[in-house]
C-alpha positions in Angstrom: 51.4 94.2 77.5 51.4 96.2 74.2 49.7 95.2 71.0 51.7 97.8 69.1 54.2 95.3 67.5 54.0 95.0 63.8 53.7 97.5 61.1 52.8 100.9 62.5 50.0 103.2 61.0 51.0 106.9 60.7 47.3 108.5 60.8 48.6 112.2 61.1 47.8 114.8 58.5 51.2 114.6 56.8 53.6 113.1 56.4 51.2 110.4 55.1 51.7 106.8 54.6 54.1 106.0 51.8 53.3 103.2 49.3 55.9 100.5 48.9 56.4 101.6 45.3 57.6 104.8 46.4 59.9 103.5 49.0 61.3 100.9 46.6 61.8 103.7 43.8 63.9 105.6 46.2 66.0 102.7 47.1 68.7 103.1 44.4 72.2 104.4 43.8 72.6 108.1 43.0 72.3 108.9 39.4 74.1 111.2 37.0 72.4 114.7 37.6 73.6 116.2 34.4 72.1 114.0 31.6 70.5 110.7 30.9 67.4 109.1 32.4 66.8 111.5 35.2 66.4 114.4 32.8 64.0 112.5 30.6 62.0 111.3 33.8 61.6 114.8 35.2 60.6 116.3 31.8 57.9 113.6 31.6 56.9 114.3 35.3 56.0 117.9 34.7 52.8 117.1 32.7 51.8 114.6 35.3 52.2 117.1 38.1 50.0 119.6 36.2 47.3 117.0 35.8 47.0 116.6 39.5 46.4 120.3 39.7 44.2 120.4 36.7 46.1 123.2 35.1 47.6 124.1 31.6 49.7 126.6 33.4 53.4 125.9 34.6 55.0 124.4 37.7 58.1 125.3 39.7 59.7 122.8 42.0 61.5 123.7 45.1 63.6 121.8 47.5 61.7 123.0 50.4 58.7 122.1 52.7 55.4 123.9 52.4 56.6 127.1 54.1 59.2 127.4 51.2 56.4 127.1 48.7 54.5 130.0 50.7 57.6 132.2 50.5 58.2 131.4 46.7 54.6 132.2 45.8 54.8 135.5 47.6 58.4 136.6 46.6 57.3 136.2 42.8 54.3 138.6 42.9 54.9 141.1 45.8 57.7 142.9 47.5 58.2 145.2 50.5 55.4 147.8 50.6 52.9 145.7 48.7 49.7 144.4 50.3 47.9 141.2 50.3 44.5 140.0 51.8 44.5 136.7 53.6 41.2 134.9 54.4 42.0 133.0 57.5 40.2 129.8 58.7 42.8 128.6 61.1 46.5 128.2 61.9 47.9 128.1 58.4 46.1 131.1 57.2 47.8 133.1 60.1 51.1 131.3 59.0 51.0 132.4 55.3 50.2 136.0 56.5 53.1 135.9 58.9 55.3 134.7 55.9 54.3 137.8 53.9 54.8 140.2 56.9 58.3 138.7 57.1 59.0 139.7 53.6 57.9 143.4 54.2 54.4 142.8 52.6 51.4 144.0 54.4 49.0 141.3 55.1 45.5 142.3 56.0 43.5 139.5 57.6 39.8 138.5 57.6 39.7 136.0 60.3 36.7 133.7 59.9 37.5 131.6 63.1 38.2 127.9 63.3 34.8 126.4 62.7 33.3 128.2 59.7 34.5 128.6 56.1 35.2 131.9 54.2 32.2 134.2 53.7 32.6 135.3 50.2 30.3 138.3 50.8 32.7 139.6 53.4 35.6 139.1 50.8 33.7 141.0 48.2 33.0 144.0 50.4 36.7 144.2 51.4 37.8 144.1 47.8 35.2 146.8 46.7 36.5 149.0 49.7 40.0 148.6 48.0 39.2 151.3 45.3 42.8 151.9 44.5 43.4 148.2 44.1 46.3 147.9 46.4 45.8 144.4 47.2 48.1 142.2 44.8 46.6 138.9 45.9 44.0 137.2 47.9 45.4 134.2 49.9 43.4 131.3 51.3 43.8 127.7 52.4 41.8 125.2 50.4 42.1 123.0 53.4 43.4 124.3 56.7 45.4 121.4 58.2 44.8 122.4 61.8 41.1 123.2 61.6 40.1 120.6 58.9 38.0 123.4 57.1 37.5 123.1 53.5 37.2 126.3 51.4 35.7 126.1 47.8 37.7 128.5 45.6 34.7 129.1 43.2 32.8 131.5 45.4 36.0 133.4 46.2 36.6 133.9 42.4 33.0 135.0 41.9 33.4 137.6 44.6 36.5 138.9 43.2 35.0 139.1 39.7 32.0 140.7 41.3 34.1 143.4 43.0 36.0 143.9 39.6 39.3 143.5 41.5 42.6 142.5 39.6 44.2 140.7 42.6 45.5 137.3 42.1 43.7 134.3 43.7 46.3 132.1 45.6 45.4 128.7 47.2 47.3 126.7 49.8 46.6 123.2 48.7 49.3 121.7 50.9 46.8 119.5 52.8 44.5 119.0 49.8 46.3 118.4 46.6 45.9 114.8 45.5 43.1 114.4 48.0 40.4 116.9 47.4 38.8 117.7 44.0 40.8 120.8 42.8 40.4 122.4 39.4 43.1 125.2 39.2 42.1 126.6 35.8 38.5 125.9 35.8 38.0 127.5 39.2 40.0 130.5 38.4 42.9 130.1 40.8 46.2 131.8 39.7 48.6 130.4 41.9 48.5 127.0 43.9 51.0 125.7 46.3 51.6 122.2 47.7 54.1 119.8 49.3 55.4 116.4 48.6 54.5 114.7 51.9 50.6 114.5 51.9 48.5 113.6 48.9 51.6 113.0 46.8 52.8 110.4 49.2 56.5 111.3 49.0 58.8 112.2 52.0 58.8 115.8 53.2 61.3 118.0 51.1 59.8 118.9 47.9 57.3 121.8 47.3 55.5 122.9 44.1 54.1 126.3 42.9 51.6 126.1 40.0 51.6 129.2 38.1 48.8 130.5 35.9 49.2 133.1 33.0 47.9 136.1 35.1 50.7 135.3 37.7 53.4 135.0 35.2 52.5 138.6 34.0 52.6 140.0 37.7 56.0 138.4 38.0 57.3 140.0 34.8 56.5 143.3 36.4 58.4 142.7 39.7 61.6 144.8 39.9 63.5 142.1 41.5 63.2 138.5 42.9 65.7 136.6 44.9 67.6 134.3 42.8 66.8 131.1 44.6 63.0 131.7 44.9 62.5 133.2 41.3 60.3 130.7 39.4 61.1 132.0 36.0 64.0 129.6 35.3 62.2 126.9 37.1 59.0 127.0 34.9 60.8 127.5 31.8 64.4 126.0 32.2 67.0 126.2 29.5 69.2 123.5 31.6 68.2 120.7 33.8 69.7 122.3 36.9 67.4 125.3 36.6 64.4 123.1 37.5 65.7 123.0 41.1 67.9 126.1 41.4 70.9 123.6 41.5 71.5 120.1 42.3 68.4 117.9 41.7 66.7 116.2 44.6 67.3 112.9 43.0 65.7 110.4 45.3 62.7 112.6 46.1 62.1 112.7 42.4 62.3 108.9 41.9 59.7 108.6 44.7 57.6 111.3 43.0 57.6 109.6 39.7 56.3 106.5 41.5 53.6 108.3 43.2 52.4 110.1 40.2 52.2 106.9 38.4 50.0 105.4 41.0 47.7 108.5 41.2 47.1 108.5 37.3 46.8 104.8 37.1 44.1 105.0 39.6 42.7 108.3 38.0 42.3 111.6 39.8 38.5 111.4 39.8 38.7 108.1 41.5 41.3 109.3 44.0 39.0 112.1 45.0 36.0 109.7 45.3 38.0 107.4 47.4 39.1 110.1 49.9 35.3 111.2 50.0 34.1 107.8 50.9 36.8 107.0 53.5 36.3 110.5 55.1 32.4 110.0 55.2 33.2 106.5 57.0 35.2 108.5 59.5 32.6 111.1 60.0 29.9 108.4 60.4 31.9 106.8 63.4 32.7 110.2 65.0 29.0 111.1 64.8 28.0 108.0 66.4 30.6 108.5 69.2 29.2 112.0 69.8 25.7 110.5 70.3 24.2 109.7 73.7 26.1 112.7 75.3 29.5 111.3 74.0 32.6 113.5 74.8 33.9 113.5 71.2 33.2 116.5 69.0 34.0 117.2 65.4 35.5 120.7 64.9 33.5 121.3 61.8 29.7 120.7 62.3 28.8 121.3 58.5 29.7 118.4 56.3 30.0 120.6 53.3 32.8 122.4 55.0 34.8 119.3 56.2 38.1 118.3 54.6 38.2 114.8 53.0 41.9 114.7 54.0 41.9 115.5 57.6 39.5 115.6 60.5 40.0 117.7 63.6 38.3 116.5 66.8 37.6 117.6 70.4 37.6 115.2 73.3 37.6 117.4 76.3 40.0 118.2 79.1 43.4 116.4 78.3 41.8 113.4 76.7 43.0 114.2 73.2 46.6 113.7 74.3 45.6 110.8 76.5 43.9 109.0 73.5 46.9 109.6 71.2 49.3 108.3 73.7 47.3 105.2 74.3 46.7 104.2 70.7 50.4 104.8 69.9 51.8 102.9 72.7 49.2 100.1 72.7 48.2 99.6 69.3 50.8 101.2 66.9 48.5 104.1 65.6 49.8 107.5 65.5 47.4 110.4 65.6 47.8 114.2 65.0 48.2 116.7 67.7 45.6 119.3 68.3 47.6 121.9 66.3 46.3 125.4 66.3 43.4 124.6 68.6 44.9 126.0 71.7 42.8 127.9 74.0 43.2 129.9 77.3 41.7 127.0 79.2 43.8 124.4 77.2 47.0 126.2 76.2 48.7 123.0 74.7 45.5 121.8 72.9 45.5 118.6 74.8 41.7 118.3 74.5 42.1 117.9 70.7 43.5 115.5 68.1 43.4 115.0 64.5 43.0 112.1 62.1 44.9 112.2 58.8 43.1 110.3 56.0 45.1 111.2 53.0 47.2 109.6 50.2 47.9 105.7 50.4 44.8 104.8 52.3 42.0 102.2 51.8 39.0 100.8 53.6 40.7 98.3 56.0 43.2 100.9 57.2 40.4 103.3 58.1 38.2 100.6 59.8 41.2 99.3 61.8 42.1 102.7 62.9 38.6 103.5 64.0 38.4 100.2 65.9 41.6 101.2 67.6 40.2 104.7 68.5 37.1 103.0 70.1 39.4 100.7 72.1 41.4 103.7 73.2 38.4 105.6 74.3 37.2 102.6 76.4 40.6 102.1 78.0 41.0 105.7 79.1 37.4 105.9 80.2 36.0 108.5 77.8 32.3 108.2 77.4 31.1 107.9 73.7 28.0 106.7 71.8 27.3 103.2 70.5 27.3 102.0 67.0 30.4 103.8 65.5 32.1 100.8 63.7 28.8 99.7 62.2 28.0 103.2 60.9 31.4 103.3 59.3 31.1 99.9 57.8 27.7 100.8 56.4 29.3 103.8 54.4 32.0 101.4 53.1 29.5 98.7 52.2 27.2 101.3 50.3 30.1 102.5 48.2 
């Protein structure tokens, strides 16, 4: 017998659960893409997008996933023979560095591992050693979706200023935008990239590059940028089609308009607080399960370094995969795979799994998901400590 009938719950770290308002907004005929309501709608959305990133800068919209945003951000500020410095805290730092290498850009990496955040002192030392200022940018993940590490941009900006280095600070906010507090201008970030499918609660297919004034100046000095990835016409369009480099992604835009309305009706500060509280409820349960020699382990031990959008967990041997399969088949909950956590002993990362807790999420969804995980651990015979659901409920009640 399966108890999975009914509405499924996608608890992976993107795509996230889509609100009914977003789905309903997309359920309409194709509009005129040359003039009329959609032009007015998009022009009104741009300020709302910038409010999510907390920037007075500009934003380029691409019909692409997050990898497209990576390439767009790099192509506009660096070319073959240029150098960037990448602070790596998991799979997605390596991914952005690889994207740079594919463009002929040298990507030097400082690898901080998968369990600790960026050491700003090491960054400062690396930049001071670059006396000729060859690095055009410092790249980092605000949240690494694989490891669930959260990196604060402020110490990085302070390190760059202390080193007197002119490099741009570039943030991968794909897993964090609309979930974690992020203040692009106040924190000194020059470029931030994100996608539509996580905190913005829209299907995959749109990506965004937020551009500060220093980044604009670097782009102006570039000898050439590919026509499609060039952000210049997208951030200052003379014609509507220039927003997208061609035909508008109409139904994604309808969904985005609805999601931005939901975010700003709630208020970004409240959205951030909601994510903090729900994440802390999940951590409380996980810490209880880890007690009494329980098998479950949080990947990030330091709460200050944990993402409020995704939690990476180890369960030992192949139990991560076994738990994922049980809760999907028997309870209708889909968990994230152990992406980027592969080891020599566990080449497929089957001992790991991830919980996505981003976007359209509330207390009863989290508490129900946690109850399902406990049922799954009981069913597959994984030893776990007691009191997890009570600990999570206590966090919710206190909020």
